TORZAKOL-59233 format. One record per residue: x, y, z of N, C-alpha, C in turn; residue in one letter. Coordinates in pm, whole numbers, padded with zeros to 5 digits, always signed. Example, Ala and Ser with C-alpha at 12.3 -4.5 7.8 and 13.67 -1.06 7.14 Angstrom:
! residues 2
+01319-00569+00780+01230-00450+00780+01320-00330+00780A
+01285-00225+00708+01367-00106+00714+01290+00003+00787S
This chain:
! residues 96
-02259-03273+02168-02115-03290+02159-02071-03296+02013M
-02145-03366+01929-02109-03378+01788-02121-03244+01717A
-02219-03163+01757-02237-03033+01693-02119-02941+01721A
-02066-02941+01843-01953-02855+01874-01827-02900+01801S
-01808-03030+01783-01693-03080+01709-01704-03040+01562A
-01825-03048+01506-01844-03009+01366-01822-02859+01350A
-01868-02783+01446-01852-02638+01441-01705-02599+01448C
-01628-02660+01537-01486-02626+01548-01411-02669+01422S
-01453-02780+01360-01390-02823+01236-01419-02721+01125F
-01541-02671+01121-01581-02574+01020-01496-02448+01028F
-01471-02396+01147-01396-02273+01163-01245-02294+01151F
-01197-02416+01169-01055-02444+01154-01016-02456+01007D
-01111-02486+00921-01081-02504+00779-01053-02369+00714A
-00954-02366+00626-00919-02243+00554-01006-02233+00430E
-01062-02115+00402-01146-02101+00282-01065-02128+00156P
-01126-02195+00062-01056-02230-00063-01028-02106-00145A
-00910-02100-00202-00876-01992-00292-00825-01865-00226G
-00825-01858-00094-00777-01738-00026-00635-01761+00024E
-00554-01656+00019-00417-01666+00071-00421-01687+00221A
-00332-01769+00271-00332-01796+00414-00265-01683+00491S
-00314-01657+00608-00259-01555+00695-00145-01619+00774M
-00046-01539+00816+00061-01597+00898+00005-01653+01028P
+00047-01772+01063+00001-01833+01187+00070-01765+01304A
+00006-01764+01418+00064-01703+01538+00140-01805+01621L
+00215-01891+01555+00291-01991+01629+00443-01972+01618D
+00489-01885+01526+00632-01861+01511+00655-01721+01452A
+00773-01667+01478+00812-01536+01427+00819-01539+01275C
+00766-01437+01210+00765-01430+01064+00904-01407+01007A
+00997-01355+01085+01131-01327+01034+01230-01438+01067L
+01242-01472+01194+01344-01570+01235+01287-01710+01257C
+01157-01726+01250+01087-01854+01266+01100-01914+01406A
+01138-01833+01503+01146-01881+01642+01003-01908+01692K
+00978-02028+01744+00842-02059+01792+00806-01975+01915P
+00680-01939+01924+00633-01862+02039+00601-01954+02154F
+00638-01912+02274+00598-01984+02395+00454-01945+02425A
+00389-02024+02505+00247-02000+02536+00227-01865+02604R
+00322-01821+02684+00307-01695+02758+00394-01582+02703D
+00447-01597+02581+00538-01495+02527+00460-01379+02464S
+00525-01265+02459+00468-01149+02391+00482-01168+02241D
+00384-01119+02167+00389-01124+02021+00381-00980+01972I
+00477-00943+01890+00484-00808+01835+00430-00812+01692F
+00321-00740+01668+00254-00745+01538+00300-00630+01449M
+00297-00656+01317+00331-00554+01217+00237-00572+01099Y
+00189-00463+01047+00094-00462+00934-00031-00540+00966R
-00069-00540+01090-00197-00598+01130-00198-00748+01154G
-00126-00826+01074-00140-00970+01086-00009-01048+01082D
+00105-00980+01091+00233-01049+01084+00298-01050+01222T
+00319-01169+01280+00373-01179+01416+00526-01185+01420P
+00583-01122+01523+00728-01125+01545+00755-01154+01691F
+00870-01218+01718+00904-01260+01854+00960-01145+01937C
+01012-01040+01873+01071-00930+01948+01056-00800+01870S
+01081-00691+01939+01079-00561+01873+01191-00553+01770E
+01303-00621+01797+01416-00621+01703+01378-00687+01570D
+01314-00802+01575+01272-00869+01452+01170-00784+01376C
+01076-00727+01449+00975-00642+01384+01043-00521+01320R
+01137-00458+01390+01207-00341+01336+01289-00378+01213H
+01353-00494+01216+01431-00539+01100+01341-00557+00978E
+01221-00614+00998+01126-00631+00888+01080-00495+00835Q
+01060-00400+00925+01019-00266+00883+01128-00202+00798M
+01254-00221+00837+01365-00166+00758+01374-00234+00621Q
+01355-00366+00617+01356-00437+00489+01244-00387+00398L
+01126-00367+00454+01014-00315+00375+01044-00176+00320D
+01110-00093+00400+01146+00042+00354+01246+00034+00240A
+01344-00056+00249+01442-00072+00141+01372-00120+00014V
+01282-00219+00026+01209-00271-00090+01125-00160-00152Y
+01062-00077-00071+00980+00033-00123+01065+00135-00199A
+01183+00168-00145+01271+00262-00215+01319+00204-00347R
+01354+00075-00348+01399+00011-00472+01287+00010-00576Q
+01166-00019-00534+01053-00020-00626+01026+00120-00681A
+01039+00221-00597+01019+00359-00642+01125+00398-00744A
+01250+00356-00720+01357+00386-00816+01333+00316-00950R
+01291+00189-00944+01262+00116-01068+01149+00183-01144R
+01046+00224-01074+00933+00291-01138+00977+00423-01198L
+01060+00497-01127+01109+00625-01178+01194+00604-01303Q
+01282+00504-01300+01365+00475-01418+01278+00432-01536R
+01178+00352-01509+01089+00304-01615+01012+00420-01676Y
+00953+00504-01591+00873+00614-01644+00961+00718-01712T
+01080+00747-01661+01167+00844-01727+01219+00786-01857S
+01244+00657-01864+01286+00593-01988+01176+00593-02092G
+01051+00574-02050+00938+00576-02142+00917+00716-02199A
+00933+00818-02116+00919+00957-02161+01032+00989-02258V
+01153+00948-02228+01267+00976-02315+01250+00906-02450A
+01204+00782-02448+01188+00710-02576+01074+00771-02657S
+00968+00818-02593+00861+00884-02666+00911+01012-02730R
+00989+01090-02657+01045+01213-02712+01136+01184-02828G
+01211+01076-02821+01302+01038-02928+01223+00999-03053H
+01116+00923-03033+01035+00882-03147+00969+01002-03214Q
+00926+01098-03136+00862+01216-03193+00959+01296-03277E
+01085+01305-03236+01181+01382-03313+01211+01313-03446T
+01200+01180-03452+01222+01110-03579+01111+01137-03677R
+00990+01157-03628+00875+01175-03714+00868+01315-03776K
+00940+01407-03721+00937+01544-03771+01017+01549-03901V
+00956+01598-04006+01029+01609-04133+01072+01754-04155S
+01184+01769-04218+01239+01902-04245+01220+01929-04395V
+01155+02039-04427+01133+02076-04566+01245+02170-04609V
+01310+02138-04723+01419+02226-04768+01380+02307-04889S
């Protein structure tokens, strides 16, 4: 009996230094608690949602965040290229 209690305690403990996974007790978006017999809609492998609507809303938010990040990256890289081109033109000397 003591061995099984120690074993369950061992597996319940979270490894030190690792990010925690979302628990399967509430929706990741609206925080609505799950009933014992309720359906759980998963997204990205480990994120639980209470309904297809909540999961779809999270998917749309992720798409918006991805587009914004792509735009920021594009602006950053195009700005870096433009500034490099500007610096190169300053270094060119004209002989008269």
